[in-house]
N, C-alpha and C positions, 0 to 999 in steps of 0.2 A: 469844769469836771462835768458838769449836766448835757454840752454840750456831746459831749463822748455818748452817751445813752440815748441823749433826744436822735444822733445820728443814725448811732444803730438800728434803734425802732424805724426809723424814718427806710431806712433799708431793708427792714423787715415788712412791714406793708409792703413796699416796693417788691420785695420775694412774692408774699403771699396772691397778690394781686395777677401776675408773671404764671408765676408756677402752679398753681391753684385758682385759677381762674372760674374756673367750671364751678367750685365749692363758694366762692365769693362773687358771683354773678349777682344774686342779691341784693347786694349790701355794697359793688361796685363803687357806684357812683360817690357815696360818705365815703369810704374809702379815700377815694384822689380825694377831696373836699379834705379829710384826715392831716392825712400826708403835705398836703400844699399848709395847712394851717400850721401843722408841725414844723414842716421846711422853713416857713417866715419867721417864727420864733426862736430855729437855732440861729438864725442870722442875727437877732438879738442877743442873743448868750452867748454869742462870739465876741459880742462887743460886752458885755458883761465880762466876760472871763481875763478879757485884756487889760481892765481897769486894777492899777495895783493894787487897791483896797476896795473891797466889795463893801458898800455901805448894809444897813441889814435889812435894807426895803428890800433891795436885789438880790438879797442871800435866799428871805422869806416867797419871793417871786420864784426863784429858782427850783428851789423846794416844790414850789406847786408844779410848775414845769415835769420836775423827776415824777411827782407820785404820779402826774398823769400819763406821762411814758408808759414807766411800770404797767399802768391800767389800759392802757392800748394793747401791749403786748400781752396780759392776762386773758382777754377779750379776743383779741384773735386767736389765741393757744386753744384758747378753752373751747371757742366752736370748729377749730380745726379738729382737737381730738373729739368733742360729742359726733363730727359727721363719717370721723374714718371708724369709730367704736360703729356706727348704724352700719357701714359698707360692710362691715366683718361676720355682722348676726345671720342664723342661718334660721332654719326650720320657720316655725310659727309667728317667731317674734319677727321677724324677715317682711311680715305682711305690715307692720306695725310703720314702715320704715318711711313711708310714703307721708301717714301725718305724723309722725315725729321729727321727721327732716321740715316742715313747717313753722312747728312748732321751735324749732333749732332758730331757723331763718326770723321770725316772729323776733322772738329774745335777742338775737344777735344786733338786730334794726332798734331796737326798742336801748339795747347799751349802747349802739353808737350814737343814737339820738343823744344819750346822757354825757356821750362823750364828748359831744359837738358844743352842747352846752358848754358843757367846761372850760373848754379852750378858749370859747367866744367871752365866757368869764374874766379867763387869765391875760386873752387881749386887754379888756377894758381894764383891767388891773395894769398892766403895764402902760397906758396909753393917760389912766388917771394920775401913777407918780412918775411917770417920766423916765420910766425903766429904759435905758442903751439907746443905742441909736439902729437904726439898720445897718447891718455889714453883709456883703455878698460873702457865705462862708468859704474856707482857705480851703485853697484845691478847687476850686471853680474848672468844669469843664474836664470832671473826670469820668473821662472814657477810660475802656481798658486798657489803650491800648499808653496812654498816657500814664496812668497807673502803672503800667509797667513798667517804663523810663524811668519812671520814679524811682520804686523802688529796687532798680539797677543799679541806679547812682546810689545809692545811699547802703549799698551791701558793702559789707565791713572786709577789708582787705587781710588775709591770712598772714598775720606776721608774728613774731615771737613780741610780747611785751618787752619793753626800753624801762629799765627800773632807775628814775632820774633822781640823782641827789644823793644813794644810796649805796654810792659804788665803795665810799671808803668804809658802812658800816660792814655791806660783803664781806670786806676782804680780810675784816677785824673778825666776824665773828666763822668764817668758813676757816682761818686759821685756829680756832677755837676747833671747832669741830674736826682737824685731821691734826691736832696734835699728837704727836706719836708717842709721845713722855707720859700721856696721862691715860693710864689703862683703868681707873676704876673709870662708873659711869660717871659723867659729866652732866647740867642741866645748863642750859642755854635761855636766857627768859627777854624775850621780847619786850616793849610795855611802851605807853604813850596814847596818847588820846585815839580818838575815832576817825579814822582816816588817813591818816599819817602816811600807809602802807606796810603794816606789821608785817601780815599775810604775804602782801606782794614781796615782802625781803624774807620771808619763810620757804618761801614756795620757789623763789630764787637760789635761796641755799640748798634746797630742797632736792629741784633738778638738775643743780652741777654736775657737770662730769666726773669731777672729782670726789666729787660725795654718792656718787652711784657706784663707781671703781670701789670706794674703800668702804659702803656698808651696803651690803648684798641682800640685807633685810631690811627695808625699809618702811613703813606706816604713816598716815595722813589720818588724823582724827580731827575731830572739830568739838566743842563742850556749849558756849552759846551760857544765855542764862538760865532758862529752860531746860537740865538734861537728866539724863538717868545714865547711872552711869555702867549699868549691864549693856545699854546702846553704846555708848564709848566702849568699851572691851571690846566689842561684837564688831566696829567698824576697824581697829585696826586690827583684829583678827584676820578679817578678810582683806586689809588690805595689804597684807603680809603677804598672801597668796598662796601659804603653804595648808591649806584645808578644803576637801574637796566639800563639793556643794550639798553630799552628801551628809558631812559631817559637819557643814555649817548648821545645817536645817536641825541635827541631833542636841548641837550646843547652844542654839538659839531656848530650848527650853529650860538651862541650867540657870538655878539662881547666882547674884553679883559674884559669891565667895566662889563658885567654883572655875566661875568664867576667868578669874583672879588665876586662879593655879593651873588653869588649861592655858591662859596668854605665858603663865611663867614658865610653864614647861614645854612650849613651843620658842621663847628667845635662849630657853641657860644653854649655856657653854656658845650664844653666837655674840659677834659683835653687829650692833642692830641699833638705827635711826628712828626716833619716833617724833612725831609732832604734833603737839597739841594745842591746838587753833581756837584765840578766844578762850581763856579762861576769866571769871568772873569773881570765884569764891576760892578759896583758900581749900574748903574740904574736897570741893572737888580733886583736886592734886592730890590729895591723901586718900583717895580712894583707890585712883591709878599707882600711884607709885608701889601699892605692894607687887603690883602684877608684873613689876620694869624690873628683872633680874639684875643687882648690883653686882654684875659680875667685874671679871680682869680682860676684857675683851676690848676695852675702848670703846662702849658702846654712849650715845647723846642721844641726849632731852633734848626739842626744843619747845619751849615755851612762848607763846603770844596771849599781851593780857593790857588792859585798857589802866590797871590797878597797880602801882608800886608794890603793897602792899602784899601782893600776890606772888608779883616777881620774884621779892626778896625775901619771901616766907616759906621759900623750900630748902628742903633741908638736904644734908651732903655737901658734895662740892655743886658751886656753880655759879656765873656770870650772869649777872643783870645787866643788859643793855639798853641804855633810853634814847628812841627814838626821836629827833628835835624836826621842827618846822623848817622848810627848806630855806635858803635864803633868796632874795629877789633873783639874783640872776640865775641859781636852780632851775626859780619857778617859771619863769622867761622862758628856758630851756625844754620844760616839759608841756609847755603849753604852744611855744611855737612848733613841735612836732606832731601838735592835732589840731591847731587848730587852722593852721596855711595850708592845710592840703590842698581844695579847691579853689584858692587865688595864689594867681601867676605875678599880679603883680603887688610890691607892699609901696605902701607912700608912709611920708612919715608921720602924716596925719594919723592912719591906722595905725601903725606901730606904737605912735602917743595912745591912741583909745586903748590898744590892747593892754601897752602896760599900765595904763590907771585902774582897770580892771583885776589887774593879774594881782597890782600891789592890795587890792582891798580883800584878796584871799587869805592876806598875810599864810602863806607858806603851806596851806593846807592841800597836800596831792590831790585828793577826790572833788575839793574844790575847783581846782583847776584844771582837771582832767573834763569837769561836766560841764564847767565854763565853756573849753577851746573845743568839745562837741557842740554846744549848741551853737557856737560862732562859724563852727566849718562849715553851716550851714547857709550860715548868710551871707548874704552880698556885702562888699566895702559899708557903701552908701549905711545897711540896717547897722554896723556894727555899732553904730553913736544912737541909735534907736536901744538899743539893748543896755549902754551903758548910763544913757538918761532915764530906762526906769530902774537902775540899780539905784542910783543917788538918790531919786523919789522916793524909794521906801527903804532905804539908807536914813532914818533920822541922826542918829549921834554912830559916834563912834565903838559905842556901848555893842552894838548890835551885830552881831555873824553874817557876813555874806553869803554863808553858804547855805541855809537853807533857803536862802529867797532867789539862789542860784539854782539849788535843784527845782523848786517850783516853776522859775520862766523856765526851765528845759521840759517839766514836763507838759506846760503851757502850748509849747510848738511843736508838739507830737501831734499828727494826724489821730482823729478819732480810731482806726484800729490800733496804732502803737498805745496810744492812752487806755487803751480796755487789757492791752499786752500786759501794759507795765500795772495798771490797777489787780491786774492776776495774781500777779509774782505773790501778793499777800496770802493766798493761799497756805503756802509753802511757810514749814517751821524757818525761825531762826540757824543761819548759817548752812542752811541745806543745800547739797549739792542737786541740782534739778537736772535730770535727766531731759535736754533739749527735745529730743524725738516726742517723747510724754508731753512735755510741753504744746509740743504741735499739736496732736493726736489732742488732746484737752481743748485746747482753742480752738478747732476745728467742730467739734462737737459742742461748743458753746452757741455755734453757730457767730461768732466774732469775725469770721474770715469770709470772705468772696474770692472764687476763682472764677476766669473767664478760660476764653477757646487758647489763649497762650502760654495759660498758667494753671495747676492745681494748686488747689490751696493747702496744700499743706509750704508748697512751696513759698506762697504768698506769706505764708504764717513765719517761715522760715526768715523772708526778708526783713520782716517789721521786727521779729528778734533780734536780726544783725543790728537792725539801726538801732535798737536800743545800748547793746556793746558799742556799737560806734559812736554812741553818744557818752559813753561810758556810764551811763544808766543801770547796766548788768556788766558782772563778768564772766569773759569765757574764761573757762577752768580747762575742760581738755579739749583737745581739736584733733580727730581724725582724717586723712585721707583728704587734708586742708578744710575741713568743714567744723565744725563746733558740735563738740557733743554733747557736751554739759557745761552749765553755768550757773553761777551763782550770786545773787543783789549782797549789795552791803545793808549793813545792819541798818545804816543810817540814812541811803534809802529804803530799807525795805520801811521802814518808820513811816516813811513817805506816803509809799504807797497803802500800810496802812491806815492812815490816817485819816486819807482822800477815799479810800472805799468804805470807811465807817460814815464820812459824809453821805457817801452816796447809797447806803444801805445797798452793799455790793455784796459783800462778805462777811461772815460770823463767825469767828476763829475761837474755838476752845480750848483753853487751855489743861495744866494739869490742875486748874480752880476754878476760875469762872471763866464767861465769856469776856472776849476783849471790849464788846459793845452788845448791848440787849437788846435784839428785835424779833417779834413775832411773824415779821413779814421779808425778812432778809433773803436776797434770791439764793447766797448761797451758804451754805454751814460745809466747817471745817472742821475737824477734830484732829487735837494736836497731842505726841507725847503720851501722858501715864492720866488722859481723863478715861475716866472709868464708867459713868453713867450718866448719856447724853439724856436732857431732860425728856419728857414724853411728851411736854406741851408743844416743843420745837416739831415733833413729829406729826404732828395737823399744820402744818404751816403750806397752806395749799399754793401757796406761790413762791415755793422754792424748785429753783432751778438743777442746784448740785447739791451735790452729800459726800464727802470725800473721806475717808478716816486714813490719817499720816499716825494714829499712837498704838494705844493697843486694846482700845474700848472693847469692853465686857456685854455690857448689857445695851440691846435698842430696844428700850421696851416701847410696846406701841406704833411700832415704824411699821404702817398699815399703807401701802402705794396706792390703796382705792383713796387717800385723800394726798395723793403726792401724786395724781399722773400726769403731771409738766416736768417731772425732773427729764434733763438732758445730760447727767451725769451722776451714773452710781459707783463709787471708785471705793469697797468695801476693806482695802486692803487685809488688817491681819484681822479682821473681827471674831472673835472667839467662841463666839455663838450661831446657831442656826438662827438662818432669816427665811421668813419664810414668806414668798409674794407672793400674791395674786394679781390673777389679771392683765393684761396687756399694758404696755408701755409706750405707748404711740412717737412722745417726743424724745426718747430715749436714744440718743445717739453715740452711747458711752460708757461699758459697764465695765468693772474691774473687780477682780476675784481674787480668791485662794481656794483651800482645800475645804472652810468652813464654812464660808460664807452665804448659803442655803440650799434648801434643801429642793429637789427635784429643779437640776439646773440644765438638764439636759432640755424637759421640755420646756421649762421656761424661756433659757434661750431661743428655741426656734420659733417662738412667737413675735422677737424681737422684729419687726417687719424693719425697720427701718433703724435697725442698728450701724454703725459706721465702726465704731472700734470693739474687739471684744479683747482684754489682757487678763490673762489670767496668771498669776504666779507659778515660774516654771519649777519650784520645790514640792510643787502640789502635783501629778500628773492628771489628767481627766483621762478616766478610762471608760467612761462611759459612751457610746455613740455621741455626737454630735451635730446634727441637722440644720447647717448653715444653709437649706438649698432655697429657702425661701426669704434669705436675707439678702436682698439685690443691690444694697446700697452699703453692703462691706467695705472696708478700705484696710484695716487691720484686724488681723487677727493673731495673737499670739499668746503662746502657750506651750505645754509640754501634752501634746493630744496624744496619749496613749492610743484610747479606742480609734473606733474607726469615726472620722471627720469626713462630713459630706459638703461639698458643694457645687455650688450651681451655675448661675451666669451669676460670673463675681467679674465683670469688666473695669470696676470700681478699684478693684483690689488691688494693693500696692506692697501689704506685707503679709507674708502666708512663715511665721517661724515655729518651727520645729512638727510638723507633719509629719507621719510616722511613712516608710516608703512604701507600704502597704495600700494606706489613704492617698499616697500624690499617682501613682499607677493608677489609681480609679479616677482621677479627672480627666480632665481635657484641659490641656497647655493654653491650645490657641485660644481657649476664651480668657485666658491671663493677659489682656494686651496693656494692662499698666503694673503687672508686679514688677517692684523692683528691688526687694528684699527678700531672700526666701532659704529657708534652711531644713534638709531633708534627714531624717536619723531613722538610724535603726536600733535597736534595743539587744545590747550585747547577749541577754539572755535567750532571744528568739533566734528561729533560722534565718540566716539572710536572704531576702529579698532583693533581688535583680531592680536595677534601676533604667530608664531608658534615656541614653544619653540624647536620644530621637528627640526622648521629650521636652527637654532643656534650651534646646534648638531653635524652639517656639516663641522663647521669651526674651521679644525682641528690648526690652524695656528694662533687662533685668541688669542689676549693678551689686550688688550682694549677696555671695551664692555660699553657702556652708552646706558641705555632703558631712553626715558623721556614719562610721562602721558602715556604711556601703560597700555592698558590691556592685560594681560597674555589670553592665548586660553584655559588654566586650570589647577586644581593646580596639579592635577598627573602630567604634564609635567613639573612643576616644578621641581617636584624631582627628576628629571633625570639629573636637573641642574648639578652636577656633570659628566655625558658624557660631556663636554663641557669644565672643567676644567682643563685638563692637560697642557695648555698652557697660562691661563688666568693671568695677573698680576694685573689689576685694573677692578675695577666691580664699576660702580654707578648709581644707581637705582632711579628716580625723580619719585613725584609725583605718585606712584606703592600702590598699594592696596595689601595688605597681608591677606589672610583668616586663614592661619598656620604661627608659625613660622619660619623666612627664614635661621636660623642661623645652625640649623642642617645641611643643604644643601649647605650652605655658607662657612662654617668653615673646608669642606673637602678637598677644592679646592688648590694644592699641592703648586702652584708657587706666590698664591695670596699674595701683599703686600699694597694694599689699596682698603679697601671697602669707600663708601659712602653713604646712603641711606637719602635723601632729601626731606623733604615735603611730607614722605610717611605717610599711614594709616596702621594701623593693630589693629585687634577690638580681637585677643585669647588674650590679659594682658600681658602676660611674655613673655618675649625674655632670653633665656639662651646658653653660648657657653660652652664647656664641657671642660674639663683637656686638651685633646689633639687637641683643636680645634685651627685656621686658628694659622700653626708653622710658616708661613714668614712674617705675616700680620704688616707691618709698623706703617701703617695709618687707626685710624677709625672713621668715622663721621656719626653721628645717627642721624636726625633731623625728629623724627614723633610726630607730634602731639599731641598725647594721650598715653602713655607706663603708664602701672601700673607697670611692673619692669624689671630691667634688671638685669640679675645676671651673672657674668664672675666669670669662676671656679681660682682656686689659679694658675695652672700648665698652664694656656692658655694663647695664644700670647708671648710668649718667646720676641719675637724682637720689639713689639709694640714701637714706640717713639713719637706716637700722637694720643690722645684720644679725641672726640669732641661730647656732648652730649647734645642736644637740644631738648626740649620737653614743647609743652603748657601745660600740669601736667604729672608728672612722681611722682610716688608713692613711691617706694623704689628702691635702687643701691646700688647692694651688687659688691664691685669690688676686687680685689688681693691690699696689701698693696702699692707693687711695683709701682702700674700704678696710685697713688695718683699727683703723682709730672707730669706725662706726661698729665693732664686731666684736659678739662675744661667745669663746667656744667652750664651749661643756661636752669633756668625752672623758667618758672610764677607761678607753684605752685610745691612745694617740699617739700614731708613729711615727708621720712626719709629716710636718707643716712647709709649704712653699712657697714661695710669695716673690713678687718683684721687687723683692727692698727688704724692711727690715723683719721680722718677727714679732706679730702680739703677742701679748701676754698670755698664757692660757690659765 
């Protein structure tokens, strides 16, 4: 594990020597020497890591290397901080810069001399105790082009998960869900040990087409060991999609009892399905059941749990279903699907080796898929090495193979992927992780390096997809063929937490105490209801990241003057204002909401090296935000009601919820890397026209959302195909069309999602031609009055989701093949024509 940290620090030394060469000129030779020594030690670490069992001497030596690597990072970051602070001085203080720089140089020279003595001592200890045998670091010849090719091979295939061995279970439970004779609320409990596939089975049922047609109101929530009833209820309310953003923010302040009443009112008289995943205590269900009406509409609740007493402890009508282990035949089928993807020829010896390892997994699906993910990247000759390693680690049959397989899979990762996996320990149990946010955090932490071929965000996505491909991470939601959210299984999360603790990588505070205590940990994370963050932690000068996932109410003594090495500051829903004094030279990610800190406009404008500014959509930022000096910005996210000033933003990729007035003042030709853009117009203000010409200059744009805008001219809209080469998703909200927009939109060659929401059209008829929308996968149309919609027979060959909503629709003519994927909602619908049977309305 330590090898991941040393390789990261070696890379950081190299970056400083290249990107900040003038700053580190005085210590260039010393740094080069340190880098060489640390690279050599890294080779020995790889050898230590490869051993089945690490002896105590090697553990202690690895700990010395870890502390040394962290100290090198601290010295470099602190020196860089001092030089940057001096460069920003003005007036009389600037006169002292020359003397100050010399003093800083002498200081860093002394620090590096101490580091050199320490690394020589570490080397002597290795020689004295005979630790390791020098191995070349894996992935030698790490050129940019080679790394890109490796990443592209590792990329996950976008496919639906196949649930093996649970077909009979799914059939039984589906019959229970769809039983028309059972009119009362009915509860289905799925129970069994961790890793058997309870959540996978529940998700298969939840996403079943029959279930979607039967239950118009569906919601999914998770509980986990550390839960808060209010959070569970809020997740159900959000998942139902029946409540506006403003209403959600209002009810967020409700007490648990008020939320119960609110949710009960939403579901009263409705046929609903609610999945409650990963319950550990009967009390959790007792808290929820009052909010779920016992109506006679045929509603259903699915519960997943590891504990039989919880599964059978629900009152009312229920069915408890115990998941079994897979048979060997089922285990082998699951293994084959994943392990042999890159192997063309399967000889008898390879099959024999594979079956021996699968047998040891004892029918546990999670263990099988992780093993298969590990072997899928191995050559046939390397399978025997993995098998032998398993045998050496298994003393007897009493030891379960799963932890060993998880550990082997982790050790096989490249160092960037190891850091990504360890970073997953920051998230609460069962948390659905927004993949784009995870990517932004990984980039901000400095774990990801881009190159001339790939942006850092793309590289990070490949590393995450490698974890998904290895079954170390689970894809939850996909859009346009991309994973948009993911979740780590709690058994694997335990592995990440254990290893993070050993590396002093992350310190997590939950409801009561920290998962481990350290005053020098690099990352501090607050979960759930933790109320008061210890004041002594606020003075941890080595802290690189602080993230709040809970409802932290007090942040006593959080003084940035002592936390100047911070790279990530995600305050979440911090209840009390936080005063930030001074510049944060190293800060790359700032996450805030409406209560975060005072004078935020002035503070944000000073964060010259910030990469991501992420503000909660529910707390509009009304003051002017000046980002013109923040030339490193990559992502700006939030609802910016006030003026948003952006200057040279060549690195900017995401710009979401900028007002039309602010957009019209920008220079779009400078936004050469912008991929994701949302422009809105406040409904209460006068409409400001947006020039389509400004959008034609965004050649990298992939996702576009325009909300309540007025287009400059209808003539300009016809040139929309000018911006179409890279567009994958277009959402138009509250727009008014004088002419049919389909002839223009259908020409966009890469368009996969099209949503027209709450739009107005006075032309009467919309039509899609036979060659239209070649790649479109999702089409949602909500137009108040639509006389006729006609889709030609050969149009939209790849469409999988079609939803049409209108207050009044007179005629709908669609191909027969689209009937199965269509949902039609209309207050008045006079005529529906298909080249075949009529879908249900």
